[in-house]
N, CA, C and O atoms as a DFTB+ gen file, in Angstrom:
292 C
 N C O
     1  1     -22.182     -22.870       0.101
     2  2     -22.736     -23.190      -1.192
     3  2     -21.628     -23.032      -2.237
     4  3     -20.954     -22.002      -2.270
     5  1     -21.438     -24.016      -3.067
     6  2     -20.426     -23.908      -4.124
     7  2     -20.756     -22.768      -5.083
     8  3     -21.922     -22.522      -5.393
     9  1     -19.714     -22.073      -5.549
    10  2     -19.907     -20.954      -6.456
    11  2     -20.660     -21.311      -7.720
    12  3     -21.397     -20.486      -8.258
    13  1     -20.484     -22.534      -8.201
    14  2     -21.167     -22.926      -9.444
    15  2     -22.677     -23.021      -9.260
    16  3     -23.414     -23.027     -10.246
    17  1     -23.144     -23.093      -8.036
    18  2     -24.580     -23.131      -7.783
    19  2     -25.186     -21.734      -7.744
    20  3     -26.407     -21.580      -7.733
    21  1     -24.341     -20.734      -7.724
    22  2     -24.802     -19.351      -7.635
    23  2     -25.602     -19.010      -8.892
    24  3     -25.103     -19.169     -10.006
    25  1     -26.823     -18.549      -8.720
    26  2     -27.700     -18.337      -9.871
    27  2     -27.935     -16.877     -10.223
    28  3     -28.635     -16.591     -11.195
    29  1     -27.377     -15.954      -9.470
    30  2     -27.598     -14.551      -9.813
    31  2     -26.596     -14.109     -10.882
    32  3     -25.641     -14.821     -11.191
    33  1     -26.834     -12.936     -11.429
    34  2     -26.001     -12.441     -12.521
    35  2     -24.835     -11.601     -11.998
    36  3     -24.757     -11.280     -10.812
    37  1     -23.953     -11.263     -12.900
    38  2     -22.839     -10.381     -12.564
    39  2     -23.371      -9.017     -12.128
    40  3     -22.835      -8.403     -11.205
    41  1     -24.417      -8.550     -12.790
    42  2     -25.036      -7.267     -12.414
    43  2     -25.572      -7.328     -10.987
    44  3     -25.443      -6.360     -10.237
    45  1     -26.169      -8.452     -10.605
    46  2     -26.645      -8.621      -9.230
    47  2     -25.486      -8.515      -8.244
    48  3     -25.614      -7.904      -7.184
    49  1     -24.371      -9.108      -8.601
    50  2     -23.181      -9.070      -7.746
    51  2     -22.698      -7.629      -7.567
    52  3     -22.404      -7.209      -6.448
    53  1     -22.615      -6.877      -8.656
    54  2     -22.177      -5.479      -8.596
    55  2     -23.166      -4.651      -7.784
    56  3     -22.754      -3.821      -6.975
    57  1     -24.463      -4.865      -7.988
    58  2     -25.469      -4.126      -7.219
    59  2     -25.357      -4.423      -5.733
    60  3     -25.474      -3.513      -4.912
    61  1     -25.135      -5.668      -5.379
    62  2     -24.958      -6.028      -3.969
    63  2     -23.788      -5.242      -3.368
    64  3     -23.903      -4.685      -2.277
    65  1     -22.671      -5.202      -4.084
    66  2     -21.503      -4.462      -3.601
    67  2     -21.791      -2.965      -3.537
    68  3     -21.412      -2.298      -2.575
    69  1     -22.461      -2.440      -4.559
    70  2     -22.800      -1.020      -4.593
    71  2     -23.719      -0.647      -3.436
    72  3     -23.511       0.372      -2.778
    73  1     -24.733      -1.470      -3.189
    74  2     -25.649      -1.187      -2.085
    75  2     -24.915      -1.209      -0.748
    76  3     -25.244      -0.435       0.151
    77  1     -23.929      -2.085      -0.612
    78  2     -23.182      -2.118       0.649
    79  2     -22.348      -0.848       0.819
    80  3     -22.179      -0.370       1.941
    81  1     -21.827      -0.298      -0.272
    82  2     -21.079       0.968      -0.198
    83  2     -22.023       2.099       0.206
    84  3     -21.697       2.893       1.088
    85  1     -23.189       2.176      -0.435
    86  2     -24.163       3.223      -0.106
    87  2     -24.641       3.095       1.340
    88  3     -24.808       4.100       2.031
    89  1     -24.859       1.883       1.790
    90  2     -25.309       1.655       3.164
    91  2     -24.221       2.045       4.164
    92  3     -24.514       2.581       5.233
    93  1     -22.985       1.777       3.814
    94  2     -21.865       2.168       4.684
    95  2     -21.884       3.680       4.901
    96  3     -21.684       4.147       6.022
    97  1     -22.118       4.434       3.852
    98  2     -22.173       5.897       3.975
    99  2     -23.378       6.316       4.814
   100  3     -23.268       7.199       5.665
   101  1     -24.514       5.691       4.577
   102  2     -25.738       6.057       5.295
   103  2     -25.604       5.829       6.792
   104  3     -26.139       6.598       7.591
   105  1     -24.895       4.780       7.172
   106  2     -24.834       4.396       8.582
   107  2     -23.561       4.857       9.294
   108  3     -23.380       4.566      10.477
   109  1     -22.689       5.561       8.600
   110  2     -21.455       6.035       9.221
   111  2     -21.778       7.079      10.280
   112  3     -22.478       8.056      10.014
   113  1     -21.264       6.861      11.477
   114  2     -21.523       7.783      12.590
   115  2     -20.899       9.151      12.331
   116  3     -21.560      10.181      12.464
   117  1     -19.621       9.150      11.960
   118  2     -18.943      10.406      11.628
   119  2     -19.250      10.695      10.166
   120  3     -18.826       9.951       9.281
   121  1     -19.970      11.750       9.914
   122  2     -20.343      12.061       8.537
   123  2     -19.122      12.527       7.749
   124  3     -18.630      13.641       7.924
   125  1     -18.660      11.651       6.892
   126  2     -17.533      11.947       6.012
   127  2     -18.090      12.157       4.609
   128  3     -19.213      11.747       4.317
   129  1     -17.314      12.790       3.745
   130  2     -17.748      12.910       2.351
   131  2     -17.942      11.519       1.743
   132  3     -17.239      10.570       2.090
   133  1     -18.899      11.424       0.839
   134  2     -19.205      10.122       0.251
   135  2     -17.986       9.499      -0.414
   136  3     -17.755       8.299      -0.269
   137  1     -17.203      10.291      -1.139
   138  2     -16.066       9.707      -1.845
   139  2     -15.063       9.054      -0.891
   140  3     -14.449       8.045      -1.237
   141  1     -14.895       9.619       0.298
   142  2     -13.980       9.027       1.286
   143  2     -14.539       7.717       1.837
   144  3     -13.814       6.732       1.972
   145  1     -15.826       7.714       2.153
   146  2     -16.461       6.490       2.663
   147  2     -16.456       5.412       1.589
   148  3     -16.181       4.247       1.873
   149  1     -16.760       5.801       0.355
   150  2     -16.780       4.832      -0.748
   151  2     -15.400       4.227      -0.950
   152  3     -15.272       3.017      -1.138
   153  1     -14.369       5.057      -0.911
   154  2     -13.004       4.546      -1.093
   155  2     -12.668       3.544       0.001
   156  3     -12.130       2.475      -0.286
   157  1     -12.976       3.872       1.245
   158  2     -12.694       2.959       2.359
   159  2     -13.472       1.657       2.204
   160  3     -12.921       0.573       2.397
   161  1     -14.743       1.764       1.856
   162  2     -15.585       0.573       1.720
   163  2     -15.092      -0.320       0.590
   164  3     -14.990      -1.536       0.755
   165  1     -14.789       0.271      -0.541
   166  2     -14.327      -0.501      -1.700
   167  2     -12.961      -1.124      -1.422
   168  3     -12.695      -2.254      -1.832
   169  1     -12.106      -0.395      -0.734
   170  2     -10.772      -0.930      -0.439
   171  2     -10.810      -2.113       0.526
   172  3      -9.866      -2.901       0.570
   173  1     -11.886      -2.246       1.297
   174  2     -12.013      -3.388       2.223
   175  2     -12.513      -4.659       1.531
   176  3     -12.429      -5.743       2.107
   177  1     -13.021      -4.543       0.326
   178  2     -13.576      -5.701      -0.383
   179  2     -12.442      -6.539      -0.962
   180  3     -11.493      -6.009      -1.540
   181  1     -12.556      -7.853      -0.797
   182  2     -11.589      -8.782      -1.385
   183  2     -12.110      -9.178      -2.765
   184  3     -13.064      -9.949      -2.875
   185  1     -11.494      -8.658      -3.800
   186  2     -11.936      -8.931      -5.164
   187  2     -11.301     -10.190      -5.743
   188  3     -11.578     -10.557      -6.885
   189  1     -10.468     -10.839      -4.979
   190  2      -9.775     -12.057      -5.401
   191  2      -9.121     -11.842      -6.759
   192  3      -8.249     -10.982      -6.886
   193  1      -9.524     -12.606      -7.783
   194  2      -8.876     -12.499      -9.095
   195  2      -9.550     -11.466      -9.999
   196  3      -9.285     -11.422     -11.201
   197  1     -10.415     -10.641      -9.425
   198  2     -11.092      -9.602     -10.212
   199  2     -10.737      -8.212      -9.667
   200  3     -11.606      -7.356      -9.501
   201  1      -9.473      -8.013      -9.400
   202  2      -8.995      -6.760      -8.810
   203  2      -9.370      -5.537      -9.647
   204  3      -9.560      -4.446      -9.111
   205  1      -9.474      -5.725     -10.951
   206  2      -9.843      -4.612     -11.833
   207  2     -11.196      -4.007     -11.460
   208  3     -11.478      -2.859     -11.802
   209  1     -12.027      -4.769     -10.764
   210  2     -13.355      -4.278     -10.386
   211  2     -13.298      -3.192      -9.315
   212  3     -14.245      -2.419      -9.173
   213  1     -12.212      -3.123      -8.570
   214  2     -12.115      -2.158      -7.469
   215  2     -12.376      -0.737      -7.966
   216  3     -13.245      -0.051      -7.428
   217  1     -11.648      -0.288      -8.971
   218  2     -11.825       1.080      -9.473
   219  2     -13.163       1.242     -10.183
   220  3     -13.791       2.296     -10.097
   221  1     -13.599       0.195     -10.886
   222  2     -14.911       0.268     -11.548
   223  2     -16.013       0.489     -10.516
   224  3     -16.869       1.357     -10.695
   225  1     -15.994      -0.285      -9.450
   226  2     -17.027      -0.159      -8.421
   227  2     -16.967       1.213      -7.758
   228  3     -18.004       1.819      -7.489
   229  1     -15.778       1.698      -7.499
   230  2     -15.627       3.022      -6.892
   231  2     -16.234       4.091      -7.808
   232  3     -17.008       4.930      -7.347
   233  1     -15.893       4.065      -9.080
   234  2     -16.416       5.056     -10.030
   235  2     -17.933       4.933     -10.191
   236  3     -18.637       5.940     -10.260
   237  1     -18.427       3.711     -10.250
   238  2     -19.878       3.498     -10.347
   239  2     -20.569       4.073      -9.122
   240  3     -21.604       4.729      -9.241
   241  1     -20.005       3.833      -7.951
   242  2     -20.636       4.325      -6.723
   243  2     -20.689       5.851      -6.707
   244  3     -21.680       6.423      -6.252
   245  1     -19.644       6.521      -7.193
   246  2     -19.656       7.986      -7.252
   247  2     -20.731       8.493      -8.209
   248  3     -21.419       9.471      -7.916
   249  1     -20.874       7.826      -9.350
   250  2     -21.882       8.247     -10.335
   251  2     -23.295       8.017      -9.815
   252  3     -24.169       8.867      -9.984
   253  1     -23.517       6.877      -9.187
   254  2     -24.849       6.580      -8.645
   255  2     -25.199       7.567      -7.537
   256  3     -26.322       8.070      -7.488
   257  1     -24.259       7.846      -6.655
   258  2     -24.509       8.796      -5.565
   259  2     -24.828      10.182      -6.118
   260  3     -25.716      10.862      -5.603
   261  1     -24.119      10.605      -7.154
   262  2     -24.390      11.910      -7.769
   263  2     -25.806      11.952      -8.334
   264  3     -26.492      12.966      -8.210
   265  1     -26.245      10.868      -8.948
   266  2     -27.612      10.810      -9.481
   267  2     -28.643      10.809      -8.354
   268  3     -29.679      11.466      -8.460
   269  1     -28.366      10.086      -7.295
   270  2     -29.283      10.072      -6.153
   271  2     -29.383      11.459      -5.522
   272  3     -30.461      11.881      -5.105
   273  1     -28.267      12.154      -5.455
   274  2     -28.267      13.500      -4.882
   275  2     -29.055      14.478      -5.744
   276  3     -29.657      15.415      -5.219
   277  1     -29.062      14.276      -7.057
   278  2     -29.863      15.124      -7.950
   279  2     -31.341      15.020      -7.598
   280  3     -32.069      16.012      -7.629
   281  1     -31.773      13.809      -7.265
   282  2     -33.179      13.583      -6.926
   283  2     -33.563      14.281      -5.630
   284  3     -34.735      14.595      -5.420
   285  1     -32.587      14.529      -4.754
   286  2     -32.855      15.182      -3.471
   287  2     -32.954      16.703      -3.587
   288  3     -33.399      17.373      -2.655
   289  1     -32.541      17.238      -4.721
   290  2     -32.550      18.703      -4.894
   291  2     -33.926      19.228      -5.207
   292  3     -34.102      20.434      -5.380
């Protein structure tokens, strides 16, 4: 499908990437700290001409995970 036909928002795109990072941690056989799994997952993503998103996504994932962990307490 051509990119111009894509109808979701930028926020949808970020959420998709964020959910994949969280899922990677959930399904990792060797339980590693979240920050290590998140770094590995984010570093595997090809951001093409939006390389600046790499650190943003990593930081967002750490903040979201911290909030999710608060709910578990």
